[in-house]
DOMI-711397 format. One line per field, with one value per atom (N, C-alpha, C): atom name; residue in one letter; x, y, z. Coordinates in nm, 3 decimals. Atoms other than C-alpha are relative to their C-alpha. Example, Ala and Ser with C-alpha at 12.3 -4.5 7.8 and 13.67 -1.06 7.14 Angstrom:
BEGIN
at	N,CA,C,N,CA,C
aa	A,A,A,S,S,S
x	0.089,1.230,0.090,-0.082,1.367,-0.077
y	-0.119,-0.450,0.120,-0.119,-0.106,0.109
z	0.000,0.780,0.000,-0.006,0.714,0.073
//
This chain:
BEGIN
at	N,CA,C,N,CA,C,N,CA,C,N,CA,C,N,CA,C,N,CA,C,N,CA,C,N,CA,C,N,CA,C,N,CA,C,N,CA,C,N,CA,C,N,CA,C,N,CA,C,N,CA,C,N,CA,C,N,CA,C,N,CA,C,N,CA,C,N,CA,C,N,CA,C,N,CA,C,N,CA,C,N,CA,C,N,CA,C,N,CA,C,N,CA,C,N,CA,C,N,CA,C,N,CA,C,N,CA,C,N,CA,C,N,CA,C,N,CA,C,N,CA,C,N,CA,C,N,CA,C,N,CA,C,N,CA,C,N,CA,C,N,CA,C,N,CA,C,N,CA,C,N,CA,C,N,CA,C,N,CA,C,N,CA,C,N,CA,C,N,CA,C,N,CA,C,N,CA,C,N,CA,C,N,CA,C,N,CA,C,N,CA,C,N,CA,C,N,CA,C,N,CA,C,N,CA,C,N,CA,C,N,CA,C,N,CA,C,N,CA,C,N,CA,C,N,CA,C,N,CA,C,N,CA,C,N,CA,C,N,CA,C,N,CA,C,N,CA,C,N,CA,C,N,CA,C,N,CA,C,N,CA,C,N,CA,C,N,CA,C,N,CA,C,N,CA,C,N,CA,C,N,CA,C,N,CA,C,N,CA,C,N,CA,C,N,CA,C,N,CA,C,N,CA,C,N,CA,C,N,CA,C,N,CA,C,N,CA,C,N,CA,C,N,CA,C,N,CA,C,N,CA,C,N,CA,C,N,CA,C,N,CA,C,N,CA,C,N,CA,C,N,CA,C,N,CA,C,N,CA,C,N,CA,C,N,CA,C,N,CA,C,N,CA,C,N,CA,C,N,CA,C,N,CA,C,N,CA,C,N,CA,C,N,CA,C,N,CA,C,N,CA,C,N,CA,C,N,CA,C,N,CA,C,N,CA,C,N,CA,C,N,CA,C,N,CA,C,N,CA,C,N,CA,C,N,CA,C,N,CA,C,N,CA,C,N,CA,C,N,CA,C,N,CA,C,N,CA,C,N,CA,C,N,CA,C,N,CA,C,N,CA,C,N,CA,C,N,CA,C,N,CA,C,N,CA,C,N,CA,C,N,CA,C,N,CA,C,N,CA,C,N,CA,C,N,CA,C,N,CA,C,N,CA,C,N,CA,C,N,CA,C,N,CA,C,N,CA,C,N,CA,C,N,CA,C,N,CA,C,N,CA,C,N,CA,C,N,CA,C,N,CA,C,N,CA,C,N,CA,C,N,CA,C,N,CA,C,N,CA,C,N,CA,C,N,CA,C,N,CA,C,N,CA,C,N,CA,C,N,CA,C,N,CA,C,N,CA,C,N,CA,C,N,CA,C,N,CA,C,N,CA,C,N,CA,C,N,CA,C,N,CA,C,N,CA,C,N,CA,C,N,CA,C,N,CA,C,N,CA,C,N,CA,C,N,CA,C,N,CA,C,N,CA,C,N,CA,C,N,CA,C,N,CA,C,N,CA,C,N,CA,C,N,CA,C,N,CA,C,N,CA,C,N,CA,C,N,CA,C,N,CA,C,N,CA,C,N,CA,C,N,CA,C,N,CA,C,N,CA,C,N,CA,C,N,CA,C,N,CA,C,N,CA,C,N,CA,C,N,CA,C,N,CA,C,N,CA,C,N,CA,C,N,CA,C,N,CA,C,N,CA,C,N,CA,C,N,CA,C,N,CA,C,N,CA,C,N,CA,C,N,CA,C,N,CA,C,N,CA,C,N,CA,C,N,CA,C,N,CA,C,N,CA,C,N,CA,C,N,CA,C,N,CA,C,N,CA,C,N,CA,C,N,CA,C,N,CA,C,N,CA,C,N,CA,C,N,CA,C,N,CA,C,N,CA,C,N,CA,C,N,CA,C,N,CA,C,N,CA,C,N,CA,C,N,CA,C,N,CA,C,N,CA,C,N,CA,C,N,CA,C,N,CA,C,N,CA,C,N,CA,C,N,CA,C,N,CA,C,N,CA,C,N,CA,C,N,CA,C,N,CA,C,N,CA,C,N,CA,C,N,CA,C,N,CA,C,N,CA,C,N,CA,C,N,CA,C,N,CA,C,N,CA,C
aa	M,M,M,A,A,A,D,D,D,R,R,R,V,V,V,P,P,P,P,P,P,G,G,G,S,S,S,H,H,H,S,S,S,I,I,I,A,A,A,F,F,F,G,G,G,S,S,S,P,P,P,I,I,I,V,V,V,H,H,H,P,P,P,T,T,T,S,S,S,N,N,N,T,T,T,N,N,N,K,K,K,E,E,E,P,P,P,D,D,D,P,P,P,E,E,E,P,P,P,D,D,D,P,P,P,N,N,N,T,T,T,I,I,I,R,R,R,H,H,H,P,P,P,W,W,W,L,L,L,L,L,L,S,S,S,T,T,T,E,E,E,T,T,T,Y,Y,Y,I,I,I,V,V,V,Q,Q,Q,V,V,V,A,A,A,K,K,K,Y,Y,Y,H,H,H,I,I,I,Y,Y,Y,R,R,R,V,V,V,P,P,P,P,P,P,P,P,P,E,E,E,N,N,N,A,A,A,Y,Y,Y,L,L,L,V,V,V,E,E,E,R,R,R,Y,Y,Y,R,R,R,N,N,N,Q,Q,Q,V,V,V,T,T,T,H,H,H,R,R,R,T,T,T,K,K,K,R,R,R,S,S,S,P,P,P,V,V,V,L,L,L,V,V,V,C,C,C,L,L,L,A,A,A,W,W,W,L,L,L,C,C,C,V,V,V,S,S,S,L,L,L,L,L,L,V,V,V,L,L,L,L,L,L,V,V,V,L,L,L,F,F,F,S,S,S,I,I,I,V,V,V,S,S,S,V,V,V,I,I,I,F,F,F,F,F,F,I,I,I,T,T,T,V,V,V,R,R,R,A,A,A,G,G,G,E,E,E,P,P,P,Q,Q,Q,F,F,F,T,T,T,V,V,V,D,D,D,Q,Q,Q,V,V,V,H,H,H,V,V,V,K,K,K,N,N,N,S,S,S,T,T,T,A,A,A,V,V,V,T,T,T,P,P,P,E,E,E,Y,Y,Y,D,D,D,F,F,F,I,I,I,M,M,M,S,S,S,L,L,L,S,S,S,N,N,N,P,P,P,S,S,S,K,K,K,S,S,S,M,M,M,S,S,S,Y,Y,Y,P,P,P,F,F,F,E,E,E,K,K,K,D,D,D,E,E,E,A,A,A,A,A,A,F,F,F,L,L,L,S,S,S,Y,Y,Y,N,N,N,G,G,G,V,V,V,N,N,N,I,I,I,A,A,A,I,I,I,G,G,G,Q,Q,Q,T,T,T,P,P,P,E,E,E,L,L,L,E,E,E,Q,Q,Q,D,D,D,S,S,S,K,K,K,S,S,S,T,T,T,S,S,S,K,K,K,I,I,I,N,N,N,F,F,F,V,V,V,L,L,L,H,H,H,G,G,G,L,L,L,K,K,K,I,I,I,V,V,V,V,V,V,P,P,P,K,K,K,H,H,H,I,I,I,A,A,A,K,K,K,A,A,A,L,L,L,K,K,K,G,G,G,S,S,S,N,N,N,D,D,D,D,D,D,L,L,L,E,E,E,L,L,L,E,E,E,L,L,L,E,E,E,L,L,L,E,E,E,I,I,I,R,R,R,V,V,V,S,S,S,A,A,A,K,K,K,A,A,A,W,W,W,G,G,G,L,L,L,D,D,D,V,V,V,D,D,D,G,G,G,M,M,M,H,H,H,I,I,I,A,A,A,V,V,V,N,N,N,C,C,C,D,D,D,M,M,M,T,T,T,S,S,S,Q,Q,Q,G,G,G,L,L,L,V,V,V,K,K,K,E,E,E,S,S,S,K,K,K,I,I,I,K,K,K,T,T,T,Q,Q,Q,S,S,S,C,C,C,K,K,K,T,T,T,R,R,R,F,F,F,R,R,R,S,S,S
x	-0.120,16.285,0.114,-0.065,16.524,0.145,-0.166,16.796,0.134,-0.133,17.155,0.068,-0.064,17.284,0.130,-0.176,17.689,-0.013,-0.067,17.810,0.043,-0.082,17.914,0.038,-0.067,18.039,-0.106,0.085,17.718,-0.160,0.141,17.413,-0.125,0.141,17.055,-0.092,0.105,16.833,-0.117,0.129,16.506,-0.017,-0.002,16.559,0.114,-0.160,16.898,0.103,-0.126,17.213,0.084,-0.114,17.498,0.157,-0.115,17.853,0.130,-0.099,18.142,0.151,-0.096,18.440,0.126,-0.082,18.717,0.097,-0.159,19.115,0.019,-0.037,19.266,0.142,-0.118,19.591,0.026,0.040,19.551,-0.099,0.120,19.404,0.113,-0.062,19.524,0.049,-0.076,19.720,-0.094,0.083,19.531,-0.013,0.077,19.383,0.103,-0.040,19.542,-0.084,0.117,19.374,-0.064,0.134,19.071,0.085,-0.030,19.190,-0.113,0.121,18.878,0.018,-0.037,18.937,0.104,-0.111,19.241,-0.073,0.004,19.088,-0.114,0.077,18.820,-0.002,-0.047,18.899,-0.112,0.110,18.519,-0.051,0.064,18.464,0.053,-0.085,18.714,-0.096,0.081,18.452,-0.106,0.069,18.283,-0.086,0.049,18.105,-0.233,0.133,17.680,-0.046,0.104,17.408,-0.135,0.181,17.063,-0.055,0.082,16.799,-0.127,0.148,16.472,-0.095,0.093,16.200,-0.168,0.163,15.881,-0.133,0.061,15.563,-0.084,0.057,15.395,0.078,-0.058,15.634,0.021,0.042,15.535,-0.075,0.070,15.372,-0.028,0.012,15.190,-0.059,0.010,15.137,-0.120,0.073,14.790,0.024,-0.045,14.814,-0.112,0.110,14.595,-0.138,0.150,14.313,-0.054,0.073,14.206,-0.074,0.036,14.109,-0.137,0.135,13.883,-0.085,0.085,13.734,-0.058,0.088,13.646,-0.059,0.077,13.514,-0.126,0.115,13.292,-0.078,0.073,13.160,-0.085,0.048,13.105,-0.146,0.109,12.873,-0.100,0.106,12.670,-0.066,0.052,12.615,-0.093,0.078,12.505,-0.150,0.109,12.275,-0.110,0.059,12.115,-0.092,0.066,12.024,-0.067,0.097,11.855,-0.054,0.094,11.595,-0.125,0.096,11.263,-0.086,0.090,11.032,-0.187,0.109,10.761,0.007,-0.022,10.924,-0.027,0.006,10.941,-0.138,0.144,10.576,-0.070,0.059,10.488,0.062,-0.046,10.711,-0.117,0.089,10.532,-0.129,0.122,10.209,-0.026,-0.023,10.261,0.011,-0.026,10.408,-0.139,0.098,10.082,-0.120,0.130,9.807,0.027,0.007,10.013,-0.015,0.003,9.997,-0.151,0.133,9.635,-0.074,0.057,9.569,0.039,-0.039,9.747,-0.115,0.108,9.518,-0.112,0.159,9.203,0.053,-0.014,9.305,-0.002,-0.001,9.343,-0.137,0.139,9.039,-0.120,0.079,8.865,-0.050,-0.021,8.986,-0.089,0.041,8.904,-0.157,0.166,8.550,-0.069,0.074,8.458,0.019,-0.015,8.576,-0.076,0.109,8.389,-0.144,0.081,8.098,-0.078,0.041,8.068,-0.123,0.095,7.844,-0.070,0.031,7.622,-0.112,0.094,7.374,-0.147,0.129,6.986,-0.042,0.041,6.850,-0.152,0.130,6.468,-0.034,0.099,6.212,-0.127,0.192,5.882,-0.017,0.086,5.638,-0.126,0.159,5.310,0.020,0.049,5.154,-0.141,0.126,4.783,-0.064,0.107,4.531,-0.108,0.126,4.306,-0.108,0.090,3.967,0.054,-0.056,4.053,-0.047,0.148,3.764,0.027,-0.012,3.857,0.098,-0.081,4.018,0.140,-0.129,4.334,-0.011,0.009,4.379,0.067,-0.156,4.600,0.042,-0.117,4.886,0.078,-0.009,4.914,0.149,-0.152,5.304,-0.013,-0.091,5.424,0.174,-0.186,5.847,0.042,-0.062,6.056,0.123,-0.111,6.371,0.101,-0.129,6.715,0.101,-0.130,6.990,0.127,-0.086,7.287,0.150,-0.090,7.517,0.023,-0.013,7.672,-0.030,0.057,7.677,-0.056,0.071,7.498,-0.132,0.139,7.141,-0.047,0.013,6.942,-0.148,0.144,6.663,-0.006,0.052,6.474,-0.079,0.080,6.282,-0.107,0.177,5.893,0.018,0.019,5.750,0.115,-0.075,6.021,-0.098,0.060,5.942,0.004,0.003,5.808,-0.065,0.047,5.753,-0.034,0.036,5.579,0.007,0.004,5.651,-0.010,0.033,5.548,0.049,-0.051,5.764,0.052,-0.008,5.890,-0.061,0.085,5.586,-0.074,0.050,5.515,-0.143,0.105,5.195,-0.079,0.044,5.183,0.098,-0.111,5.372,-0.057,0.074,5.330,0.160,-0.109,5.584,-0.016,-0.072,5.767,-0.031,0.036,5.683,0.135,-0.079,5.909,0.035,-0.010,6.075,0.204,-0.095,6.404,0.050,-0.038,6.617,0.053,-0.069,6.806,0.124,-0.096,7.151,-0.044,-0.014,7.139,-0.183,0.114,6.750,-0.122,0.073,6.450,-0.127,0.169,6.098,-0.044,0.063,5.848,-0.093,0.033,5.720,-0.109,0.142,5.365,-0.004,0.027,5.293,-0.087,0.124,5.027,0.052,-0.002,5.114,-0.127,0.142,4.836,0.052,0.012,4.760,-0.009,0.014,4.802,-0.118,0.109,4.539,0.059,-0.041,4.651,-0.077,0.045,4.550,0.120,-0.102,4.706,0.015,-0.015,4.892,-0.081,0.104,4.686,0.004,-0.052,4.811,-0.016,0.054,4.794,-0.164,0.174,4.426,-0.066,0.061,4.350,0.035,-0.034,4.529,-0.117,0.088,4.295,-0.127,0.151,3.974,0.053,-0.031,4.134,0.064,-0.048,4.341,0.169,-0.103,4.623,0.122,-0.139,4.876,0.119,-0.050,5.224,0.036,-0.037,5.353,0.132,-0.133,5.703,0.007,0.012,5.687,0.138,-0.125,5.963,-0.029,-0.020,5.977,0.095,-0.185,6.204,-0.047,0.018,6.248,0.103,-0.096,6.458,-0.022,0.006,6.476,0.174,-0.113,6.688,0.026,-0.064,6.876,0.132,-0.125,7.085,0.093,-0.102,7.351,0.017,-0.041,7.397,0.098,-0.092,7.730,0.074,-0.126,7.925,-0.079,0.034,7.690,0.012,0.042,7.731,-0.056,0.091,7.489,0.085,-0.057,7.580,-0.128,0.170,7.261,0.045,-0.037,7.253,0.013,-0.039,7.263,-0.114,0.091,7.044,0.007,0.035,6.935,-0.073,0.072,6.857,-0.060,0.033,6.623,-0.033,0.125,6.508,0.047,0.057,6.324,-0.085,0.000,6.276,-0.068,0.085,5.957,-0.101,0.106,5.734,-0.115,0.137,5.379,-0.104,0.120,5.098,-0.085,0.105,4.789,0.056,0.026,4.724,-0.095,0.149,4.400,-0.043,0.042,4.248,0.124,-0.099,4.556,0.117,-0.177,4.831,0.131,-0.090,5.153,0.145,-0.120,5.526,0.074,-0.070,5.704,0.114,-0.104,6.012,0.038,-0.068,6.255,0.114,-0.128,6.569,-0.007,0.003,6.595,0.150,-0.177,6.945,0.008,-0.006,7.025,0.168,-0.114,7.282,-0.027,-0.007,7.404,0.050,-0.110,7.461,-0.031,0.011,7.507,-0.104
y	0.006,15.464,-0.119,0.102,15.184,0.016,0.012,15.087,-0.081,0.066,14.970,-0.056,0.066,14.674,-0.019,0.048,14.646,-0.152,0.146,14.297,-0.056,0.029,14.085,-0.139,0.141,13.726,-0.064,0.053,13.602,0.115,-0.106,13.798,-0.096,0.068,13.689,0.084,-0.101,13.761,-0.144,0.071,13.621,-0.105,0.101,13.388,-0.113,0.083,13.234,0.034,-0.072,13.317,-0.015,-0.047,13.408,-0.005,0.036,13.265,0.022,-0.067,13.435,-0.087,0.115,13.201,0.034,-0.029,13.228,-0.024,0.024,13.200,-0.109,0.091,12.887,-0.050,0.031,12.786,-0.116,0.108,12.510,-0.013,-0.078,12.673,-0.052,0.036,12.568,0.183,-0.080,12.857,0.129,-0.094,13.167,-0.015,0.004,13.120,0.141,-0.127,13.378,0.096,-0.129,13.711,0.007,-0.010,13.746,0.167,-0.142,14.034,0.080,-0.089,14.171,0.039,-0.076,14.248,0.055,-0.114,14.415,0.124,-0.101,14.647,0.074,-0.060,14.689,-0.078,0.123,14.621,0.050,-0.017,14.750,-0.128,0.116,14.373,-0.104,0.074,14.260,-0.018,-0.037,14.389,-0.154,0.120,14.077,0.019,-0.026,14.286,-0.056,0.000,14.207,0.034,-0.086,14.401,-0.050,0.060,14.354,0.114,-0.117,14.623,-0.070,0.030,14.572,0.110,-0.071,14.749,0.009,0.011,14.827,-0.032,0.042,14.676,0.146,-0.113,14.995,0.105,-0.082,15.158,-0.055,0.101,14.870,0.077,-0.093,15.107,-0.113,0.029,14.961,0.098,-0.104,15.156,-0.056,0.087,15.023,0.033,-0.024,15.023,0.127,-0.138,15.330,-0.093,0.031,15.099,-0.037,0.046,14.983,0.124,-0.125,15.342,-0.005,0.025,15.328,-0.088,0.110,15.025,0.020,0.000,15.140,0.129,-0.109,15.491,-0.053,0.035,15.292,-0.092,0.037,15.079,0.112,-0.123,15.414,0.013,-0.088,15.538,-0.042,0.112,15.227,0.021,0.014,15.197,0.149,-0.073,15.538,0.025,0.007,15.533,-0.052,0.123,15.205,0.102,-0.054,15.411,0.128,-0.078,15.684,0.015,0.040,15.546,0.102,-0.082,15.726,-0.090,0.071,15.653,-0.034,0.038,15.645,-0.144,0.105,15.386,-0.109,0.132,15.151,-0.021,0.077,15.211,-0.072,0.070,15.086,-0.138,0.131,14.813,-0.100,0.083,14.708,-0.015,-0.005,14.754,-0.108,0.106,14.551,-0.160,0.123,14.261,-0.038,0.063,14.279,-0.056,0.012,14.283,-0.130,0.124,13.996,-0.123,0.098,13.799,0.021,0.013,13.872,-0.085,0.083,13.756,-0.151,0.139,13.467,-0.102,0.038,13.398,-0.043,0.000,13.482,-0.094,0.117,13.243,-0.124,0.171,12.948,-0.023,-0.002,13.033,-0.033,0.035,13.031,-0.165,0.148,12.673,-0.083,0.081,12.538,0.007,-0.029,12.704,-0.099,0.074,12.567,-0.092,0.143,12.214,-0.042,0.075,12.166,0.019,-0.027,12.372,-0.099,0.103,12.211,0.078,-0.060,12.469,0.001,0.024,12.424,0.071,-0.108,12.587,-0.081,0.088,12.489,-0.008,0.048,12.278,0.016,0.055,12.297,-0.035,0.118,12.074,0.056,-0.024,12.155,-0.151,0.137,11.889,0.025,-0.035,11.993,0.208,-0.186,12.365,-0.043,0.063,12.325,0.178,-0.075,12.613,-0.004,-0.036,12.739,0.116,-0.073,12.944,0.030,0.033,12.828,0.124,-0.128,13.089,0.115,-0.178,13.368,0.101,-0.068,13.684,-0.013,0.037,13.612,-0.118,0.120,13.275,-0.038,0.053,13.103,-0.085,0.046,12.930,-0.060,0.087,12.693,-0.088,0.097,12.563,-0.084,0.072,12.305,-0.064,0.051,12.258,-0.025,0.059,12.042,0.107,-0.079,12.234,-0.079,0.093,12.028,0.100,-0.106,12.181,-0.075,0.070,11.972,0.027,-0.070,12.188,-0.095,0.091,11.976,0.118,-0.090,12.282,0.119,-0.162,12.602,-0.020,0.004,12.670,0.122,-0.038,12.875,0.074,-0.090,13.155,0.065,-0.100,13.259,0.073,-0.138,13.578,-0.025,-0.008,13.600,0.117,-0.098,13.821,0.073,-0.031,13.785,-0.035,-0.004,13.786,-0.116,0.087,13.522,-0.013,-0.047,13.509,-0.138,0.098,13.260,0.046,-0.052,13.264,-0.089,0.096,13.095,0.029,-0.084,13.179,0.113,-0.160,13.460,0.088,-0.145,13.653,-0.077,0.006,13.651,0.002,0.012,13.540,0.009,-0.025,13.552,0.047,-0.058,13.674,-0.002,0.047,13.615,0.031,0.017,13.591,-0.093,0.142,13.339,0.025,-0.001,13.234,0.025,-0.002,13.260,-0.144,0.165,12.930,0.004,0.017,12.858,-0.162,0.116,12.562,-0.045,0.059,12.335,-0.055,0.030,12.206,-0.192,0.160,11.817,-0.008,0.060,11.822,0.089,-0.041,11.871,0.048,-0.005,12.060,0.052,-0.050,12.132,0.184,-0.169,12.498,0.002,-0.008,12.625,0.140,-0.127,12.963,-0.039,-0.025,13.104,0.106,-0.141,13.330,0.050,-0.052,13.536,0.071,-0.023,13.572,0.135,-0.114,13.878,0.048,-0.030,14.062,0.051,-0.027,14.030,-0.112,0.131,13.778,-0.086,0.070,13.491,-0.062,0.097,13.285,-0.067,0.050,13.065,-0.127,0.159,12.709,0.034,0.024,12.847,0.008,0.027,12.939,-0.115,0.159,12.574,-0.048,0.108,12.448,0.061,-0.033,12.672,-0.072,0.034,12.517,-0.170,0.143,12.186,-0.111,0.073,12.072,-0.076,0.045,11.835,-0.005,-0.012,11.939,0.032,-0.058,11.993,0.109,-0.164,12.347,0.029,0.026,12.419,0.193,-0.104,12.700,0.029,-0.028,12.885,0.087,-0.020,12.969,0.034,-0.083,13.257,0.013,-0.033,13.278,0.101,-0.075,13.567,0.018,0.028,13.527,0.052,-0.035,13.706,-0.112,0.100,13.467,0.017,0.021,13.430,-0.106,0.131,13.183,0.000,0.017,13.049,-0.126,0.098,12.861,0.045,-0.027,12.832,0.144,-0.105,13.102,0.128,-0.125,13.335,0.007,-0.002,13.481,0.106,-0.095,13.652,0.019,-0.100,13.901,0.026,-0.124,14.079,-0.142,0.095,13.708,0.002,0.002,13.660,-0.130,0.142,13.320,0.024,-0.022,13.341,-0.142,0.148,12.987,0.032,0.016,12.909,-0.128,0.121,12.620,-0.005,0.028,12.521,-0.159,0.129,12.264,-0.049,0.034,12.078,-0.047,0.080,12.013,-0.044,0.072,11.816,0.061,-0.085,12.059,0.096,-0.056,12.302,-0.004,0.043,12.164,-0.138,0.150,11.802,-0.095,0.106,11.600,0.031,-0.064,11.831,-0.065,0.054,11.668,0.066,-0.123,11.811,-0.158,0.122,11.577,0.015,0.006,11.698,0.144,-0.174,12.026,-0.015,-0.006,12.150,0.130,-0.109,12.394,0.049,-0.046,12.607,0.093,-0.094,12.781,0.068,-0.109,13.072,0.092,-0.114,13.315,0.092,-0.089,13.636,0.151,-0.143,14.004,0.082
z	0.083,19.067,0.023,-0.050,19.015,0.085,-0.035,19.256,-0.047,0.052,19.174,0.131,-0.109,19.380,-0.060,0.048,19.351,0.022,0.002,19.293,0.152,-0.122,19.608,-0.060,-0.048,19.668,-0.051,0.037,19.640,-0.001,0.053,19.453,-0.035,0.015,19.455,-0.120,0.106,19.153,0.008,0.017,19.151,0.114,-0.092,19.433,-0.007,0.008,19.309,0.015,-0.027,19.422,-0.114,0.033,19.243,0.031,-0.099,19.321,-0.123,0.079,19.172,0.017,-0.005,19.086,0.130,-0.085,19.376,-0.083,0.044,19.332,0.010,0.011,19.240,-0.041,0.041,19.247,-0.072,0.039,19.109,-0.137,0.146,18.763,-0.106,0.103,18.437,-0.064,0.015,18.265,-0.088,0.117,18.088,-0.133,0.180,17.732,-0.072,0.043,17.493,-0.033,0.002,17.476,-0.118,0.132,17.242,-0.042,0.040,16.980,0.001,0.035,17.000,0.140,-0.163,17.391,0.006,-0.008,17.327,-0.060,0.095,17.068,0.094,-0.082,17.333,0.137,-0.173,17.690,0.093,-0.114,17.848,-0.001,-0.015,17.769,0.084,-0.087,18.001,0.138,-0.088,18.260,0.014,-0.039,18.453,0.104,-0.120,18.695,-0.027,0.062,18.710,0.075,-0.053,18.793,0.014,-0.004,18.917,0.055,-0.038,18.894,0.027,-0.058,19.101,-0.041,0.039,18.990,0.086,-0.034,19.174,-0.088,0.077,19.066,-0.049,0.047,19.039,-0.088,0.105,18.854,-0.140,0.088,18.554,-0.027,0.088,18.286,-0.129,0.098,17.997,-0.083,0.032,17.699,-0.093,0.114,17.515,-0.131,0.126,17.125,-0.041,0.019,16.974,-0.060,0.013,16.827,0.083,-0.141,17.204,0.010,-0.034,17.222,-0.101,0.095,16.901,0.031,-0.033,17.002,0.130,-0.129,17.356,-0.017,0.004,17.219,-0.079,0.060,16.974,0.091,-0.089,17.241,0.054,-0.083,17.464,-0.049,0.138,17.146,0.030,0.026,17.124,0.136,-0.098,17.463,0.035,-0.021,17.495,-0.083,0.083,17.209,0.052,-0.044,17.371,0.112,-0.151,17.688,-0.065,0.062,17.481,-0.072,0.059,17.331,0.049,-0.028,17.316,0.083,-0.062,17.581,-0.111,0.065,17.295,-0.045,0.076,17.123,0.114,-0.096,17.459,-0.019,0.018,17.500,-0.064,0.125,17.159,0.012,0.004,17.209,0.106,-0.059,17.500,-0.005,0.066,17.364,-0.072,0.104,17.066,0.082,-0.070,17.318,0.070,-0.069,17.559,-0.083,0.073,17.218,-0.036,-0.007,17.132,0.068,-0.109,17.438,0.011,-0.064,17.459,-0.142,0.151,17.075,0.046,0.005,17.135,0.116,-0.097,17.480,-0.032,0.074,17.309,-0.112,0.106,17.005,0.069,-0.053,17.274,0.106,-0.035,17.471,-0.086,0.143,17.136,0.006,0.088,17.015,0.128,-0.131,17.395,-0.006,-0.021,17.400,-0.128,0.078,17.063,-0.032,0.028,17.076,0.118,-0.103,17.413,0.009,0.069,17.259,-0.083,0.114,16.966,-0.079,0.064,16.855,-0.159,0.130,16.538,-0.040,0.042,16.320,0.019,0.000,16.422,-0.129,0.136,16.137,0.008,0.032,16.030,-0.096,0.085,15.877,-0.021,0.046,15.722,-0.005,-0.034,15.853,-0.101,0.098,15.684,0.010,0.054,15.547,-0.012,0.003,15.543,-0.007,0.043,15.441,0.083,-0.049,15.662,-0.066,0.068,15.513,-0.132,0.151,15.166,-0.101,0.093,15.024,0.045,-0.036,15.191,-0.060,0.078,15.066,0.072,-0.038,15.280,0.109,-0.070,15.355,0.104,-0.135,15.673,-0.047,0.042,15.557,0.155,-0.109,15.869,0.015,-0.012,15.931,0.115,-0.101,16.136,-0.007,0.047,16.144,0.133,-0.116,16.352,0.022,-0.039,16.509,0.081,-0.081,16.612,0.026,-0.044,16.805,0.012,0.033,16.680,0.134,-0.034,16.942,0.150,-0.131,17.238,0.142,-0.116,17.509,-0.012,0.052,17.331,-0.014,0.030,17.336,-0.054,0.111,17.087,0.089,-0.007,17.245,-0.135,0.132,16.962,0.040,-0.042,16.989,-0.079,0.065,16.897,-0.141,0.093,16.602,-0.085,0.123,16.374,-0.160,0.177,15.970,-0.046,0.079,15.809,-0.148,0.119,15.414,-0.090,0.065,15.197,-0.154,0.194,14.780,-0.055,0.118,14.463,-0.092,0.074,14.196,0.009,0.025,14.285,0.093,-0.070,14.446,0.150,-0.162,14.806,0.015,-0.015,14.885,0.138,-0.110,15.243,0.099,-0.116,15.550,0.159,-0.128,15.913,0.107,-0.131,16.241,0.093,-0.063,16.405,0.171,-0.143,16.765,0.083,-0.115,17.093,0.011,-0.041,17.169,0.056,-0.061,17.356,-0.015,0.071,17.168,0.105,-0.072,17.415,-0.064,0.081,17.310,-0.009,0.032,17.138,0.032,-0.001,17.147,-0.138,0.097,16.904,0.044,-0.028,16.906,-0.106,0.131,16.699,0.052,-0.021,16.653,-0.128,0.093,16.460,-0.012,0.005,16.323,-0.152,0.139,16.095,-0.146,0.112,15.759,-0.052,0.023,15.668,-0.132,0.124,15.305,-0.055,0.026,15.123,-0.137,0.105,14.923,-0.134,0.084,14.628,-0.135,0.079,14.307,-0.032,0.024,14.323,-0.109,0.124,14.075,-0.021,0.035,13.878,0.072,-0.050,14.015,0.153,-0.151,14.404,-0.041,-0.030,14.324,-0.026,0.017,14.199,0.130,-0.131,14.507,0.127,-0.094,14.719,-0.012,-0.031,14.584,0.011,-0.011,14.631,-0.085,0.103,14.361,0.098,-0.071,14.470,-0.097,0.061,14.226,0.059,-0.065,14.308,-0.020,0.016,14.413,0.039,-0.050,14.454,0.035,-0.085,14.760,0.052,-0.065,14.920,0.145,-0.113,15.259,0.074,-0.045,15.438,0.155,-0.107,15.792,0.046,-0.083,15.942,0.179,-0.139,16.320,0.098,-0.106,16.589,0.087,-0.117,16.846,0.052,-0.031,17.111,0.058,-0.076,17.217,0.157,-0.107,17.545,0.019,-0.005,17.680,0.168,-0.068,17.993,0.085,-0.098,18.153,-0.074,0.115,17.866,-0.090,0.111,17.651,-0.135,0.129,17.318,-0.044,0.047,17.189,-0.143,0.091,16.854,-0.138,0.109,16.646,-0.130,0.056,16.344,-0.062,0.093,16.151,-0.107,0.109,15.802,-0.035,0.032,15.681,-0.105,0.162,15.351,-0.040,0.014,15.257,-0.096,0.072,14.942,-0.029,-0.029,14.912,-0.126,0.103,14.711,0.049,-0.081,14.837,-0.058,0.079,14.696,0.073,-0.034,14.738,0.117,-0.099,14.993,0.079,-0.113,15.164,-0.036,-0.014,15.207,-0.004,-0.028,15.338,-0.136,0.066,15.151,0.052,-0.091,15.225,-0.100,0.042,15.171,-0.056,0.059,14.901,0.031,-0.031,14.898,0.076,-0.034,15.068,-0.008,-0.042,15.124,0.081,-0.097,15.417,0.020,-0.043,15.463,0.104,-0.116,15.768,0.029,-0.049,15.843,0.070,-0.129,16.102,-0.081,0.081,15.964,0.087,-0.126,16.123,-0.020
//
């Protein structure tokens, strides 16, 4: 409650004295009274009052819009804290998968840059027929195999399928040998295809009798292979090799004149 302090000769308001004038005999005559003062005599009062109010008695009333803002903020905070744990788990799962994907991509790029994996390259060096007069002649193949990979080797499994055809007709089948091809190396492979018990095309029959006419042959290999690099083995890979070649004869110094071999990985 406010305290009322009567005026004195010296009153202090906010640390400054208020000095009331004293009587002076040598003062000038009073001026003419103001008509307003005569009509309102309470204006003649010259008393001064100082009201002291304690700080804890000072109150402020906030404007109504502040209450609306506080309530809205409180509702937003409550809504955030009431998120479903399932959504939180899904969010963390998505972030984790994204991080793993980024890491896997980085490791894959580093791996392929370092290893520089390349497809094995095949080349037919020679095809020669043994027992050309037999019902099932044998087609002896010698091929070169090179591995251009910097740090990856390819172990080839044995007994994989091999086919020799002429104008789309299979004339011999066989199996491939086992081989492990190191990185940045070249090797030779040898395998035999056995003729089928069929009536061979006319040009093949002439070649088996010693003709040196050009023959357009197609060799197909289906090889199961693994890949090794940095101590890691990747199994279950397959290589499809397709060689289109022109051979001058099949017996008596046969020779490969032209060829085009393509290699591709497949699942």
